[in-house]
C-alpha positions as a Markdown table, in Angstrom:
| # | Residue | x | y | z |
|---|---|---|---|---|
| 1 | Met | 30.4 | 31.4 | -22.7 |
| 2 | Ser | 29.8 | 34.1 | -20.2 |
| 3 | Ala | 32.3 | 35.2 | -17.6 |
| 4 | Ser | 30.2 | 33.6 | -14.8 |
| 5 | Gln | 30.6 | 30.2 | -16.5 |
| 6 | Tyr | 34.4 | 30.4 | -16.8 |
| 7 | Val | 36.2 | 27.6 | -14.9 |
| 8 | Pro | 39.9 | 28.3 | -14.2 |
| 9 | Gln | 42.3 | 25.6 | -15.4 |
| 10 | Thr | 44.9 | 26.2 | -12.8 |
| 11 | Gly | 44.9 | 25.7 | -9.1 |
| 12 | Ser | 46.7 | 23.8 | -6.3 |
| 13 | Asn | 44.0 | 21.2 | -6.0 |
| 14 | Arg | 45.2 | 18.0 | -7.8 |
| 15 | Arg | 42.4 | 15.8 | -6.8 |
| 16 | Pro | 40.5 | 16.2 | -10.1 |
| 17 | Ile | 43.7 | 15.1 | -12.0 |
| 18 | Ala | 44.1 | 12.1 | -9.7 |
| 19 | Met | 40.4 | 11.2 | -10.2 |
| 20 | Trp | 40.7 | 11.5 | -14.0 |
| 21 | Met | 43.9 | 9.4 | -14.1 |
| 22 | Gly | 42.3 | 6.8 | -11.8 |
| 23 | Ile | 39.2 | 6.5 | -14.0 |
| 24 | Ser | 41.3 | 6.4 | -17.2 |
| 25 | Met | 43.4 | 3.5 | -15.7 |
| 26 | Leu | 40.3 | 1.6 | -14.7 |
| 27 | Ala | 38.7 | 2.0 | -18.1 |
| 28 | Leu | 41.9 | 0.8 | -19.9 |
| 29 | Leu | 42.2 | -2.1 | -17.4 |
| 30 | Phe | 38.6 | -3.2 | -18.2 |
| 31 | Ile | 39.4 | -3.2 | -21.9 |
| 32 | Ala | 42.5 | -5.2 | -21.2 |
| 33 | Ile | 40.4 | -7.7 | -19.3 |
| 34 | Val | 37.9 | -8.0 | -22.1 |
| 35 | Val | 40.6 | -8.7 | -24.7 |
| 36 | Gly | 42.8 | -10.6 | -22.2 |
| 37 | Ala | 40.3 | -13.4 | -21.4 |
| 38 | Pro | 40.6 | -15.1 | -24.9 |
| 39 | Ile | 44.3 | -14.5 | -24.9 |
| 40 | Ala | 44.7 | -16.1 | -21.5 |
| 41 | Ile | 42.8 | -19.2 | -22.6 |
| 42 | Ala | 44.8 | -19.4 | -25.8 |
| 43 | Asn | 48.0 | -19.4 | -23.8 |
| 44 | Gly | 46.9 | -22.1 | -21.4 |
| 45 | His | 45.6 | -20.0 | -18.5 |
| 46 | Glu | 42.1 | -21.4 | -18.6 |
| 47 | Thr | 41.3 | -20.7 | -15.0 |
| 48 | Leu | 42.0 | -17.0 | -15.4 |
| 49 | Gly | 40.2 | -16.8 | -18.7 |
| 50 | Asn | 37.1 | -18.7 | -17.5 |
| 51 | Thr | 36.9 | -16.6 | -14.4 |
| 52 | Ile | 36.8 | -13.4 | -16.5 |
| 53 | Tyr | 34.1 | -14.9 | -18.7 |
| 54 | Leu | 32.0 | -16.0 | -15.8 |
| 55 | Ser | 32.4 | -12.6 | -14.1 |
| 56 | Leu | 31.3 | -10.6 | -17.2 |
| 57 | Arg | 28.4 | -13.0 | -17.9 |
| 58 | His | 26.4 | -10.8 | -15.6 |
| 59 | Val | 26.8 | -7.7 | -17.8 |
| 60 | Cys | 26.7 | -9.2 | -21.3 |
| 61 | His | 25.0 | -12.1 | -23.1 |
| 62 | Gln | 28.4 | -13.2 | -24.6 |
| 63 | Ile | 26.8 | -14.7 | -27.8 |
| 64 | Pro | 29.7 | -16.0 | -29.9 |
| 65 | Glu | 28.0 | -14.9 | -33.2 |
| 66 | Arg | 27.8 | -11.4 | -31.9 |
| 67 | Ser | 31.4 | -11.2 | -30.5 |
| 68 | Phe | 34.8 | -10.4 | -31.8 |
| 69 | Phe | 37.4 | -13.2 | -31.7 |
| 70 | Ile | 41.1 | -13.2 | -31.1 |
| 71 | Ala | 43.5 | -16.2 | -30.9 |
| 72 | Gly | 40.5 | -18.5 | -31.7 |
| 73 | His | 38.4 | -17.4 | -28.7 |
| 74 | Gln | 35.7 | -14.7 | -28.4 |
| 75 | Phe | 36.1 | -11.5 | -26.4 |
| 76 | Ala | 34.7 | -11.6 | -22.9 |
| 77 | Val | 31.8 | -9.4 | -24.0 |
| 78 | Cys | 29.9 | -8.9 | -27.3 |
| 79 | Ala | 30.8 | -6.5 | -30.1 |
| 80 | Arg | 28.3 | -3.9 | -28.9 |
| 81 | Cys | 29.6 | -4.0 | -25.3 |
| 82 | Thr | 33.2 | -3.9 | -26.5 |
| 83 | Gly | 32.3 | -0.7 | -28.4 |
| 84 | Ile | 30.6 | 0.9 | -25.4 |
| 85 | Tyr | 33.6 | 0.1 | -23.2 |
| 86 | Ala | 36.2 | 1.1 | -25.8 |
| 87 | Gly | 34.3 | 4.4 | -26.5 |
| 88 | Phe | 34.1 | 5.1 | -22.8 |
| 89 | Ala | 37.9 | 4.5 | -22.4 |
| 90 | Ala | 38.9 | 6.6 | -25.4 |
| 91 | Ala | 36.6 | 9.5 | -24.3 |
| 92 | Thr | 37.9 | 9.3 | -20.7 |
| 93 | Leu | 41.5 | 9.6 | -21.9 |
| 94 | Ala | 40.6 | 12.6 | -24.2 |
| 95 | Tyr | 38.3 | 14.3 | -21.7 |
| 96 | Pro | 40.7 | 17.1 | -20.5 |
| 97 | Ile | 41.0 | 18.2 | -24.2 |
| 98 | Phe | 37.3 | 19.0 | -24.4 |
| 99 | Arg | 36.4 | 20.0 | -20.8 |
| 100 | Ser | 38.1 | 21.4 | -17.7 |
| 101 | Leu | 38.6 | 18.8 | -15.0 |
| 102 | Arg | 37.0 | 21.4 | -12.6 |
| 103 | Gln | 33.8 | 21.6 | -14.6 |
| 104 | Thr | 31.1 | 19.9 | -12.6 |
| 105 | Thr | 28.0 | 20.5 | -14.7 |
| 106 | Ala | 26.9 | 17.9 | -17.2 |
| 107 | Pro | 25.6 | 18.7 | -20.7 |
| 108 | Ala | 21.9 | 18.8 | -21.4 |
| 109 | Arg | 20.4 | 15.3 | -21.2 |
| 110 | Lys | 19.1 | 15.5 | -24.8 |
| 111 | Trp | 22.6 | 14.7 | -26.1 |
| 112 | Leu | 22.7 | 11.4 | -24.2 |
| 113 | Phe | 19.4 | 10.4 | -25.7 |
| 114 | Ile | 20.6 | 11.5 | -29.2 |
| 115 | Ala | 23.8 | 9.4 | -28.8 |
| 116 | Ser | 21.6 | 6.4 | -28.0 |
| 117 | Val | 19.5 | 6.7 | -31.2 |
| 118 | Pro | 22.1 | 5.0 | -33.6 |
| 119 | Leu | 22.4 | 2.1 | -31.2 |
| 120 | Ala | 18.6 | 1.8 | -30.9 |
| 121 | Ile | 18.2 | 1.9 | -34.7 |
| 122 | Asp | 21.0 | -0.7 | -35.1 |
| 123 | Trp | 19.3 | -3.0 | -32.6 |
| 124 | Ala | 15.8 | -2.5 | -34.1 |
| 125 | Ile | 16.7 | -3.3 | -37.7 |
| 126 | Glu | 17.8 | -6.8 | -36.7 |
| 127 | Phe | 15.1 | -7.3 | -34.1 |
| 128 | Phe | 12.3 | -6.5 | -36.6 |
| 129 | Gly | 14.0 | -8.4 | -39.4 |
| 130 | Val | 14.7 | -5.4 | -41.6 |
| 131 | Cys | 18.3 | -6.5 | -42.2 |
| 132 | Asn | 21.2 | -8.0 | -40.2 |
| 133 | Asn | 23.5 | -5.7 | -38.4 |
| 134 | Thr | 27.2 | -6.4 | -38.3 |
| 135 | His | 30.0 | -6.5 | -35.7 |
| 136 | Ala | 31.1 | -3.1 | -37.0 |
| 137 | Ser | 27.7 | -1.4 | -36.7 |
| 138 | Arg | 27.3 | -2.9 | -33.2 |
| 139 | Ser | 30.7 | -1.7 | -32.0 |
| 140 | Val | 30.6 | 1.7 | -33.6 |
| 141 | Thr | 27.1 | 2.6 | -32.3 |
| 142 | Gly | 28.1 | 1.3 | -28.9 |
| 143 | Ala | 31.3 | 3.4 | -29.0 |
| 144 | Val | 29.3 | 6.6 | -29.7 |
| 145 | Leu | 27.1 | 6.0 | -26.7 |
| 146 | Gly | 30.0 | 5.0 | -24.5 |
| 147 | Ala | 32.0 | 8.1 | -25.5 |
| 148 | Ile | 29.1 | 10.5 | -24.9 |
| 149 | Ala | 28.3 | 8.9 | -21.5 |
| 150 | Val | 31.7 | 10.0 | -20.2 |
| 151 | Phe | 30.5 | 13.6 | -20.3 |
| 152 | Tyr | 27.8 | 12.8 | -17.9 |
| 153 | Val | 29.8 | 10.5 | -15.6 |
| 154 | Met | 33.0 | 12.6 | -15.3 |
| 155 | Pro | 31.4 | 15.9 | -14.0 |
| 156 | Gly | 29.9 | 14.0 | -11.1 |
| 157 | Leu | 33.2 | 12.3 | -10.3 |
| 158 | Met | 35.0 | 15.7 | -10.6 |
| 159 | Asp | 32.5 | 17.2 | -8.2 |
| 160 | Leu | 33.3 | 14.4 | -5.7 |
| 161 | Ser | 37.0 | 15.0 | -6.1 |
| 162 | Leu | 36.6 | 18.8 | -5.4 |
| 163 | Arg | 34.7 | 18.4 | -2.2 |
| 164 | Lys | 36.5 | 19.1 | 1.1 |
| 165 | Ser | 37.8 | 15.9 | 2.6 |
| 166 | Gly | 36.5 | 15.0 | 6.1 |
| 167 | Ser | 33.3 | 17.0 | 5.7 |
| 168 | Thr | 30.1 | 15.3 | 4.6 |
| 169 | Lys | 27.8 | 18.1 | 5.7 |
| 170 | Pro | 27.2 | 21.1 | 3.4 |
| 171 | Pro | 28.4 | 24.5 | 4.7 |
| 172 | Arg | 25.9 | 26.0 | 7.2 |
| 173 | His | 24.1 | 29.1 | 5.8 |
| 174 | Ile | 24.7 | 32.1 | 8.0 |
| 175 | Pro | 22.0 | 34.7 | 7.4 |
| 176 | Ala | 23.1 | 38.2 | 6.8 |
| 177 | Pro | 22.7 | 40.6 | 9.7 |
| 178 | Val | 19.5 | 42.7 | 9.6 |
| 179 | Ile | 20.2 | 46.4 | 9.8 |
| 180 | Asp | 17.4 | 48.5 | 11.3 |
| 181 | Phe | 17.4 | 51.8 | 9.5 |
| 182 | Pro | 15.5 | 54.8 | 11.1 |
| 183 | Thr | 12.2 | 55.4 | 9.5 |
| 184 | Glu | 12.7 | 59.2 | 9.5 |
| 185 | Ser | 15.0 | 60.7 | 6.9 |
| 186 | Ala | 16.8 | 64.0 | 6.7 |
| 187 | Pro | 15.0 | 66.7 | 4.7 |
| 188 | Ser | 16.1 | 66.9 | 1.1 |
| 189 | Asp | 18.0 | 69.9 | -0.2 |
| 190 | Tyr | 15.4 | 70.1 | -2.9 |
| 191 | Ser | 12.8 | 70.9 | -0.4 |
| 192 | Ala | 14.9 | 73.9 | 0.8 |
| 193 | Pro | 16.3 | 75.8 | -2.2 |
| 194 | His | 18.2 | 78.3 | 0.1 |
| 195 | Arg | 20.4 | 75.4 | 1.4 |
| 196 | Arg | 21.6 | 74.4 | -2.1 |
| 197 | Ile | 25.2 | 75.1 | -2.9 |
């Protein structure tokens, strides 16, 4: 890494830390909701559990044969979605270990496409009848994609947290003053050898 790419780890601005902590808490809360829905129903809180299932139906097919179960009830999302969200939560928690919270540039997009290849292969082998995938293969390939996605989402959020509050306009560019130098120059000492010291 060159000196121009160095991002200092210290500073008085705590907004990136607050942003990271907030996203980490939301990611963990979402995992708790996914696992909490079946637990809520198993403990007699059917209204709460069914509300979670109905809410998450918009983001997942919730097919029982493709979902993990706990306490006799399926998770609120399928095994693949569970892996994506779990991978995202784990990578969010570990994010400061790998990158500065003040880093606002995302990695090259090719890594996101590479991370999606195992998931695509796992989906394709069952779709085309090659063989049946498993809960483990669905969740692991989902977790890989979810974890890598963090490194594309967090830089944008860190950039938002580092912006000055109360100002939505970018700073105005002030052009440098133009200095009008005279066109005539003084004679060179090389043109007059007798003036050389």
